[in-house]
C-alpha positions as CSV (number, residue, x, y, z in Angstrom):
1,X,0.0,0.1,-0.2
2,X,1.2,3.6,-0.9
3,X,2.4,6.1,1.8
4,X,-0.5,8.2,0.9
5,X,-3.3,5.3,1.0
6,X,-1.5,4.5,4.3
7,X,-2.0,7.6,5.8
8,X,-5.2,8.7,4.4
9,X,-6.9,5.3,5.7
10,X,-5.0,5.8,9.2
11,X,-6.6,9.2,9.5
12,X,-10.1,8.5,8.2
13,X,-10.9,5.7,10.6
14,X,-10.8,8.0,13.5
15,X,-12.4,10.8,11.7
16,X,-15.3,8.6,10.5
17,X,-15.6,7.3,13.9
18,X,-15.9,10.6,15.5
19,X,-18.0,12.0,12.9
20,X,-20.3,9.2,13.5
21,X,-20.5,9.5,17.0
22,X,-21.1,13.3,16.6
23,X,-24.2,12.7,14.6
24,X,-25.4,10.1,17.1
25,X,-25.0,12.4,19.9
26,X,-26.2,15.8,18.2
27,X,-29.6,15.9,19.5
28,X,-28.3,15.3,23.0
29,X,-25.8,17.6,23.7
30,X,-26.6,20.0,26.4
31,X,-23.2,21.3,27.2
32,X,-24.2,25.1,26.8
33,X,-27.3,24.5,29.3
34,X,-25.0,23.0,32.1
35,X,-23.2,24.7,35.1
36,X,-19.5,24.5,34.0
37,X,-16.4,24.9,36.2
38,X,-13.7,27.2,35.8
39,X,-11.6,27.0,32.5
40,X,-14.7,25.3,30.6
41,X,-14.2,26.0,27.1
42,X,-17.1,27.3,24.8
43,X,-18.5,24.2,22.8
44,X,-17.2,25.4,19.6
45,X,-14.1,24.0,20.6
46,X,-14.8,20.7,21.0
47,X,-15.6,19.6,17.4
48,X,-12.3,21.5,16.4
49,X,-10.0,19.9,18.9
50,X,-11.4,16.4,18.2
51,X,-11.1,16.6,14.5
52,X,-7.3,17.6,15.2
53,X,-6.8,15.1,17.7
54,X,-8.1,12.3,15.4
55,X,-5.8,13.6,12.8
56,X,-3.0,13.2,15.0
57,X,-4.2,9.9,16.3
58,X,-4.2,8.7,12.5
59,X,-1.1,10.0,11.7
60,X,0.5,8.6,14.9
61,X,-1.0,4.9,13.9
62,X,-0.1,5.9,10.3
63,X,3.6,6.1,10.7
64,X,3.7,2.6,12.5
65,X,1.4,1.2,9.6
66,X,4.0,2.7,7.0
67,X,6.9,1.3,8.7
68,X,5.5,-2.0,9.0
69,X,5.6,-1.7,12.8
70,X,2.0,-2.5,13.7
71,X,1.6,-6.0,15.3
72,X,-1.4,-7.6,17.1
73,X,-0.9,-5.9,20.4
74,X,-0.7,-2.1,18.7
75,X,-3.9,-2.9,16.7
76,X,-5.6,-4.0,19.9
77,X,-4.8,-1.2,22.4
78,X,-5.3,1.4,19.3
79,X,-8.7,0.1,18.4
80,X,-9.9,-0.8,22.2
81,X,-8.9,2.9,23.0
82,X,-10.8,4.3,20.0
83,X,-13.9,2.0,21.1
84,X,-13.5,3.3,24.5
85,X,-13.4,6.9,23.3
86,X,-16.5,6.6,20.7
87,X,-18.6,5.4,23.8
88,X,-17.9,8.0,26.5
89,X,-19.9,10.8,24.7
90,X,-22.8,8.4,24.5
91,X,-22.8,7.6,28.0
92,X,-22.2,11.6,28.9
93,X,-24.6,13.3,26.4
94,X,-27.1,10.7,25.3
95,X,-27.5,8.6,28.5
96,X,-26.4,11.6,31.0
97,X,-24.6,9.0,33.1
98,X,-22.3,11.8,33.9
99,X,-20.7,9.7,37.0
100,X,-20.4,6.4,35.2
101,X,-18.7,8.6,32.0
102,X,-16.1,10.0,34.6
103,X,-14.8,6.3,35.4
104,X,-15.2,5.5,31.8
105,X,-12.9,8.6,30.7
106,X,-10.3,7.2,33.4
107,X,-10.3,4.1,31.5
108,X,-10.0,5.8,28.4
109,X,-6.9,7.7,29.7
110,X,-5.2,4.5,31.0
111,X,-5.7,3.2,27.7
112,X,-4.2,6.0,25.9
113,X,-1.4,6.0,28.6
114,X,-0.7,2.6,27.5
115,X,-0.9,3.3,23.9
116,X,1.4,6.3,24.0
117,X,4.3,3.7,25.8
118,X,3.4,1.2,23.2
119,X,3.7,3.3,20.2
120,X,6.7,5.0,21.3
121,X,8.7,1.9,22.2
122,X,8.1,1.3,18.4
123,X,8.6,4.6,16.8
124,X,8.9,8.1,19.1
125,X,7.2,10.3,17.1
126,X,4.1,7.9,17.0
127,X,4.1,8.1,20.6
128,X,4.4,11.7,20.9
129,X,1.8,12.6,18.8
130,X,-0.5,11.0,21.1
131,X,0.4,13.2,23.9
132,X,-2.0,16.1,22.9
133,X,-4.7,13.3,23.2
134,X,-3.8,12.4,26.7
135,X,-3.8,16.2,27.9
136,X,-7.3,16.7,26.3
137,X,-9.0,13.6,27.9
138,X,-7.1,14.4,31.0
139,X,-8.9,18.1,30.7
140,X,-12.1,16.5,29.7
141,X,-11.7,14.2,32.9
142,X,-11.7,17.4,35.1
143,X,-15.1,18.8,32.9
144,X,-16.7,15.6,33.4
145,X,-16.1,15.2,37.1
146,X,-16.9,19.1,37.6
147,X,-20.0,18.9,35.7
148,X,-21.3,16.1,37.4
149,X,-20.7,17.6,40.6
150,X,-22.2,21.1,39.6
151,X,-25.2,19.6,38.2
152,X,-26.4,16.6,40.3
């Protein structure tokens, strides 16, 4: 597979997953009506950030794929974290299970840390490209818990 196809596919998969989830939750997003903690960004920032993060995630995976560094373990952690990532907004926005979503996002952060370590061992840049995703997820964890506590 050519580099172009490898990277295109690697970037499109998380973008499509994120886009489908965005469509599923679009009618249930109540972020603007919730009490929010200090540092809570405006709602317009979320789709922008997630698009950037999904692109970085795809590039990171594409690097490993292009260099034939992907194995069963890499695929497993990558696709499990993507699945866990996809279910968080459903729990938080659609089901309104905000406390459950908090514990779910902690699971996601742990999976991202494991993914970063595994990617970094294969290719340093691939691992480093996932750090913004981890930082944003940790920030989202703060928002999730704060929103839960402020809106009980």
